[in-house]
C-alpha positions as CSV (number, residue, x, y, z in Angstrom):
1,M,0.0,0.0,0.0
2,S,1.4,3.4,-1.0
3,D,-1.0,5.7,0.9
4,D,-1.3,6.2,4.7
5,F,-4.1,3.5,5.2
6,Y,-1.8,0.8,6.6
7,Q,0.0,3.2,8.9
8,A,-3.4,4.4,10.3
9,F,-4.6,0.8,10.5
10,E,-1.5,-0.2,12.5
11,N,-1.8,2.8,14.8
12,R,-5.4,1.8,15.6
13,Y,-5.2,-2.0,15.9
14,R,-1.6,-2.9,16.5
15,G,-0.7,-0.3,19.1
16,S,1.5,2.8,19.5
17,R,5.3,2.8,18.8
18,E,6.0,2.7,22.6
19,L,3.8,-0.3,23.1
20,I,5.3,-2.2,20.2
21,R,8.8,-1.4,21.3
22,Q,8.0,-2.8,24.7
23,R,6.7,-6.0,23.3
24,L,9.7,-6.5,20.9
25,E,12.1,-6.3,23.9
26,G,11.1,-9.9,24.6
27,Y,13.2,-11.0,21.7
28,L,16.4,-9.3,22.9
29,P,17.5,-12.4,25.0
30,F,17.9,-14.3,21.7
31,V,20.2,-11.5,20.3
32,R,22.2,-10.1,23.2
33,P,24.2,-13.3,24.0
34,L,25.4,-13.5,20.4
35,M,26.6,-9.9,20.1
36,A,29.7,-10.7,22.2
37,H,30.8,-13.3,19.7
38,Y,29.9,-11.1,16.7
39,P,30.8,-7.5,17.7
40,A,30.3,-6.2,14.2
41,S,26.7,-7.4,14.2
42,Q,24.3,-6.6,11.4
43,A,20.6,-7.2,11.1
44,L,17.9,-7.0,8.4
45,D,14.3,-6.4,9.3
46,L,11.8,-7.5,6.6
47,G,8.6,-5.4,6.5
48,C,10.1,-3.0,9.0
49,G,7.1,-0.8,9.2
50,R,7.6,2.2,11.6
51,G,11.0,0.8,12.6
52,E,10.4,-0.1,16.3
53,W,12.7,-3.2,16.1
54,L,15.4,-1.2,14.3
55,E,15.5,1.3,17.1
56,L,15.9,-1.4,19.7
57,L,18.7,-3.1,17.7
58,Q,20.6,0.1,17.3
59,Q,20.3,0.8,21.0
60,Q,22.0,-2.6,21.5
61,G,24.8,-1.7,19.2
62,V,23.6,-3.7,16.2
63,T,23.8,-2.1,12.7
64,A,20.3,-2.6,11.5
65,R,18.5,-1.8,8.2
66,G,14.9,-2.4,7.1
67,V,12.9,-2.8,4.0
68,D,9.1,-2.3,3.4
69,L,6.8,-1.6,0.5
70,D,4.5,0.8,2.3
71,D,5.7,4.4,1.8
72,G,3.6,5.7,4.6
73,M,5.2,3.4,7.1
74,L,8.7,4.1,5.7
75,S,8.1,7.8,6.1
76,S,7.7,7.4,9.9
77,A,10.9,5.4,10.1
78,Q,12.9,7.8,7.9
79,Q,11.8,10.7,10.1
80,L,13.6,9.0,13.0
81,G,16.8,8.7,10.9
82,L,16.5,4.9,10.5
83,D,18.2,3.0,7.6
84,V,15.1,1.9,5.7
85,R,14.3,1.6,2.0
86,H,11.4,0.8,-0.3
87,E,12.3,-2.8,-1.3
88,D,10.7,-6.2,-1.5
89,A,11.7,-8.6,1.3
90,L,12.8,-11.5,-1.0
91,S,14.8,-9.1,-3.1
92,A,16.6,-7.7,-0.1
93,L,17.5,-11.3,1.1
94,R,18.6,-12.5,-2.4
95,T,21.1,-9.6,-2.7
96,A,22.5,-10.1,0.8
97,P,25.9,-11.9,1.0
98,D,26.2,-15.3,2.5
99,A,26.8,-15.5,6.3
100,S,26.6,-11.7,6.6
101,L,23.8,-11.1,9.1
102,L,23.4,-11.9,12.8
103,V,19.6,-11.4,12.8
104,V,16.9,-11.6,10.1
105,S,13.5,-10.6,11.3
106,A,10.0,-10.4,9.9
107,F,7.3,-9.1,12.3
108,H,3.8,-9.7,10.9
109,L,5.0,-10.2,7.4
110,V,4.6,-14.0,6.8
111,E,0.8,-13.9,6.9
112,H,0.9,-11.4,3.9
113,I,2.8,-13.6,1.5
114,T,2.2,-17.0,-0.2
115,F,3.5,-20.2,1.2
116,E,6.1,-20.5,-1.6
117,Q,7.4,-17.0,-0.9
118,L,7.6,-18.0,2.8
119,R,9.6,-21.1,2.0
120,E,12.0,-19.0,-0.2
121,M,12.3,-16.4,2.6
122,V,13.2,-19.0,5.2
123,R,15.7,-20.6,2.8
124,Q,17.4,-17.3,2.0
125,A,17.5,-16.3,5.6
126,K,19.4,-19.4,6.5
127,R,21.9,-18.6,3.8
128,V,22.6,-15.0,4.8
129,L,22.8,-15.7,8.6
130,V,26.1,-16.1,10.3
131,P,26.7,-19.5,12.1
132,G,24.5,-19.3,15.2
133,G,22.5,-16.4,13.8
134,V,18.7,-16.2,14.4
135,L,15.7,-15.8,12.2
136,I,12.6,-14.3,14.0
137,M,9.2,-14.5,12.4
138,E,6.2,-13.1,14.3
139,T,2.6,-13.5,13.2
140,P,-1.0,-13.6,14.6
141,N,-1.6,-16.8,16.6
142,P,-4.5,-18.9,15.2
143,E,-4.5,-21.0,18.4
144,N,-6.5,-18.0,19.8
145,L,-10.0,-18.7,18.6
146,I,-11.0,-15.0,18.5
147,V,-7.9,-14.2,16.4
148,A,-8.3,-17.2,14.1
149,G,-12.1,-16.6,13.6
150,C,-12.3,-12.8,13.5
151,N,-9.4,-10.5,14.3
152,F,-7.0,-12.0,11.8
153,Y,-9.3,-10.8,9.0
154,L,-9.4,-7.2,10.2
155,D,-6.3,-6.6,8.0
156,P,-7.4,-6.7,4.4
157,T,-3.8,-7.7,3.3
158,H,-3.7,-10.9,5.3
159,Q,-3.8,-14.1,3.3
160,R,-4.2,-16.9,5.7
161,P,-3.3,-17.7,9.4
162,I,-0.2,-19.9,9.8
163,P,-0.4,-22.5,12.6
164,P,2.7,-22.4,14.9
165,I,3.6,-26.1,14.2
166,Q,3.6,-25.5,10.5
167,L,6.0,-22.5,10.7
168,S,8.2,-24.4,13.2
169,F,8.4,-27.4,10.9
170,L,9.2,-25.3,8.0
171,C,12.3,-23.9,9.8
172,E,13.3,-27.4,10.8
173,H,12.8,-28.7,7.2
174,E,15.0,-25.9,5.7
175,G,17.9,-26.9,7.9
176,F,17.9,-24.7,11.0
177,A,19.5,-26.4,14.0
178,R,16.7,-25.5,16.4
179,N,13.7,-23.3,16.8
180,K,11.4,-22.1,19.5
181,I,7.7,-21.2,19.4
182,V,7.4,-18.0,21.4
183,R,3.9,-16.9,22.3
184,W,3.1,-13.3,23.3
185,R,0.2,-11.0,24.2
186,E,-2.0,-12.8,26.7
187,P,-3.7,-11.2,29.7
188,E,-1.1,-11.2,32.6
189,V,-3.8,-12.3,35.1
190,L,-4.0,-15.7,33.4
191,H,-0.5,-16.5,34.6
192,D,-1.9,-16.6,38.1
193,P,-2.6,-20.3,38.8
194,H,-5.4,-19.3,41.2
195,Y,-7.3,-17.2,38.6
196,V,-10.6,-18.7,37.6
197,V,-10.4,-19.5,33.9
198,D,-13.9,-19.1,32.4
199,L,-15.0,-20.0,28.9
200,A,-14.4,-16.5,27.6
201,A,-10.7,-16.8,28.8
202,V,-10.4,-20.1,26.9
203,F,-11.7,-18.5,23.7
204,E,-9.7,-15.2,23.8
205,G,-7.0,-15.6,26.5
206,V,-4.6,-17.6,24.4
207,S,-1.5,-15.6,23.3
208,Q,-2.6,-13.4,20.5
209,D,0.7,-13.4,18.7
210,Y,3.5,-16.0,18.3
211,A,6.9,-16.1,16.8
212,V,9.2,-18.9,15.6
213,V,12.8,-18.1,16.5
214,A,15.1,-20.3,14.5
215,Q,18.8,-20.6,15.0
216,K,21.3,-21.6,12.3
217,A,23.8,-24.2,13.3
218,G,27.1,-22.9,14.7
219,R,29.9,-23.9,17.0
220,V,29.0,-25.4,20.3
221,E,30.1,-22.5,22.3
222,V,28.0,-20.1,20.1
223,M,24.9,-22.2,20.3
224,A,25.3,-22.5,24.1
225,L,25.0,-18.8,24.4
226,N,21.2,-19.0,23.6
227,D,20.4,-22.2,25.6
228,G,18.6,-20.2,28.3
229,A,16.4,-18.3,25.9
230,F,15.5,-21.5,24.0
231,A,14.8,-23.5,27.2
232,R,12.1,-21.1,28.5
233,D,8.4,-21.6,28.0
234,Y,6.5,-18.6,26.6
235,G,2.8,-17.6,26.6
236,L,-0.3,-19.6,26.9
237,T,-1.7,-22.3,24.5
238,L,-5.3,-23.2,23.9
239,R,-4.7,-26.6,25.4
240,T,-3.2,-25.1,28.6
241,L,-6.2,-22.8,29.2
242,A,-8.7,-25.5,28.3
243,E,-7.1,-28.0,30.7
244,R,-7.1,-25.4,33.5
245,H,-10.7,-24.6,32.8
246,T,-11.7,-28.3,32.9
247,A,-9.6,-28.9,36.1
248,Q,-11.2,-25.9,37.8
249,L,-14.7,-27.1,36.8
250,E,-14.0,-30.5,38.2
251,Q,-12.6,-29.0,41.4
252,R,-15.7,-26.8,41.8
253,F,-17.9,-29.8,41.1
254,Q,-16.1,-31.8,43.8
255,Q,-16.6,-28.9,46.3
256,V,-20.3,-28.8,45.5
257,Q,-20.5,-32.5,46.0
258,V,-18.9,-32.2,49.4
259,Q,-21.3,-29.4,50.3
260,L,-24.2,-31.5,49.1
261,Q,-23.1,-34.4,51.2
262,Q,-22.7,-32.2,54.3
263,A,-26.2,-30.8,53.7
264,Q,-27.6,-34.3,53.3
265,A,-25.9,-35.4,56.6
266,R,-27.3,-32.3,58.4
267,L,-30.8,-33.1,57.0
268,Q,-30.5,-36.6,58.2
269,Q,-29.6,-35.3,61.7
270,I,-32.6,-33.0,61.7
271,E,-34.9,-35.8,60.6
272,A,-33.4,-38.0,63.3
273,H,-34.0,-35.3,65.9
274,E,-37.5,-34.8,64.6
275,Q,-38.3,-38.5,64.7
276,E,-36.9,-38.7,68.3
277,A,-39.1,-35.7,69.3
278,L,-42.2,-37.3,67.7
279,T,-41.4,-40.6,69.5
280,R,-41.1,-38.8,72.9
281,L,-44.3,-36.9,72.3
282,T,-46.1,-40.1,71.4
283,E,-44.8,-41.6,74.6
284,V,-46.0,-38.6,76.6
285,Y,-49.4,-38.9,75.0
286,A,-49.6,-42.6,75.8
287,S,-48.3,-42.2,79.4
288,T,-50.5,-42.7,82.5
289,S,-49.6,-39.3,83.8
290,W,-50.9,-37.6,80.7
291,R,-54.2,-39.5,81.0
292,L,-54.5,-38.8,84.7
293,T,-53.9,-35.0,84.3
294,A,-56.3,-34.7,81.4
295,P,-59.2,-33.5,83.7
296,M,-56.9,-30.9,85.3
297,R,-55.9,-29.5,81.9
298,K,-59.5,-29.3,80.9
299,A,-60.3,-27.5,84.1
300,V,-57.6,-25.0,83.5
301,V,-58.8,-24.4,80.0
302,W,-62.4,-24.0,81.3
303,M,-61.3,-21.6,84.0
304,Q,-59.4,-19.4,81.5
305,H,-62.4,-19.4,79.3
306,G,-64.7,-18.7,82.2
307,R,-62.5,-15.9,83.4
308,R,-62.5,-14.2,80.0
309,L,-66.3,-14.6,79.8
310,L,-66.8,-13.3,83.4
311,R,-64.5,-10.4,82.7
312,Q,-66.5,-9.3,79.6
313,K,-69.9,-9.6,81.3
314,G,-68.7,-8.1,84.6
315,L,-67.3,-5.0,82.9
316,A,-70.5,-4.7,80.9
317,Y,-72.6,-5.0,84.1
318,A,-70.5,-2.5,85.9
319,A,-70.8,0.0,83.1
320,A,-74.6,-0.5,83.1
321,H,-75.1,-0.3,87.0
322,P,-72.9,2.5,88.4
323,V,-74.6,2.5,91.8
324,Q,-73.9,-1.1,92.4
325,R,-70.4,-0.7,91.1
326,R,-69.7,2.2,93.6
327,W,-71.1,0.1,96.4
328,V,-69.0,-2.9,95.6
329,A,-65.9,-0.7,95.2
330,A,-66.5,0.8,98.6
331,V,-66.7,-2.6,100.2
332,F,-63.6,-3.9,98.6
333,D,-61.7,-0.6,99.4
334,R,-61.9,-1.7,103.0
335,M,-60.3,-5.1,102.1
336,P,-57.3,-4.1,99.8
337,A,-55.7,-7.5,99.9
338,V,-58.9,-9.3,98.8
339,K,-59.5,-6.5,96.2
340,M,-56.1,-7.1,94.7
341,R,-56.5,-10.8,94.5
342,L,-59.9,-10.4,92.9
343,V,-58.5,-7.9,90.4
344,R,-55.6,-10.2,89.5
345,W,-57.9,-13.1,89.0
346,F,-60.5,-11.1,87.2
347,L,-58.2,-9.4,84.8
348,G,-55.5,-12.2,84.4
349,E,-52.9,-11.5,81.7
350,V,-54.7,-8.5,80.4
351,A,-54.1,-6.6,83.6
352,V,-50.4,-6.3,82.8
353,A,-50.8,-5.5,79.1
354,E,-49.7,-2.2,77.7
355,E,-52.2,0.4,76.8
356,T,-51.7,-0.4,73.2
357,D,-53.1,-3.9,73.9
358,I,-56.5,-2.6,75.2
359,P,-59.3,-4.4,73.4
360,H,-62.0,-2.4,71.6
361,L,-64.6,-1.7,74.4
362,P,-67.3,0.9,74.9
363,P,-66.0,4.1,76.3
364,R,-67.3,3.6,79.8
365,V,-66.1,0.0,80.0
366,E,-62.7,1.1,78.7
367,E,-62.5,3.7,81.4
368,I,-63.2,1.1,84.1
369,Y,-60.6,-1.2,82.5
370,R,-57.9,1.5,82.7
371,Q,-58.7,2.2,86.3
372,L,-58.3,-1.5,87.1
373,Q,-54.9,-1.5,85.3
374,A,-53.8,1.6,87.2
375,A,-54.8,-0.1,90.5
376,V,-52.8,-3.2,89.6
377,R,-49.7,-1.2,88.8
378,H,-50.0,0.9,91.9
379,R,-50.3,-2.3,94.0
380,R,-47.2,-3.8,92.5
381,K,-45.2,-0.8,93.4
382,M,-46.1,-1.1,97.1
């Protein structure tokens, strides 16, 4: 593309220069150890874009140049004084001398070319690398289901996703001594073994990008310089997240089973206590003492009912016959103890009720009722 579309697209969907530089620093452990053995190191970045990788290499002391076919992207790199030119990647490789480069890189390029062009690029890279030199090819990771099914096709210049195993095998087939699949750009929280991996994390939490870093055969001491970088594990695979998701589901299911068993055991205890209580109650009902005390219980019930009935009729009679009420009150005023006992029996539990508990009575009856309550409270204070 010769206009500024691709540069605008990269700015929107790939990230800022600062963000890309930060991500690319992850590849420096594959380069730094070799620089001591090759002090006059040179590098070629294919599809260099805005030049973030070239900046990093120059800061490490590597003489780096880049090629790209997008003039808009090249303009950004040229403004930074980077050594870039408008040239095809394969042409730049074919014209490079044998064993002249420490690093050949292609970040998000291989998905834009045909498979035959990719094979030629890998073959030419092996030719131009010094013994022990490295080829770095980064591309969207189709192991991430969201990337493979949707995000990959946001870029209209993409041809097809490349599975990591395919790109790794290609480097092996073309004669590289070893290669490593390096996965990048996954949510940091997913590295926490205690984080709950839900189904959404399985779909979109796999590393969004990956690279194959391939090393050309060299002397043993040169190859040993990169043993640490090649021994590490990088990123998250679909299988890793799927297995964690399954394991967490099984663990949760087991916890629910334990909780269910505990609830069932508790229910059985409650049922046992209930059965024991019913058995004891049945024994009480069948006992001789229960049968013998039946008349007493009936009498108590009758007395309570009778007291309520007498109270209602007595209050009504007192309200209707004020003369008799005053005469009776005068008699009982001379016998306060008898009066108090009669009041307690006559009123029962209502005598100690709060004013809010007064039943609905005629006004005169209610007045008598309140006087009796006041009398009871006064007597209790004595």
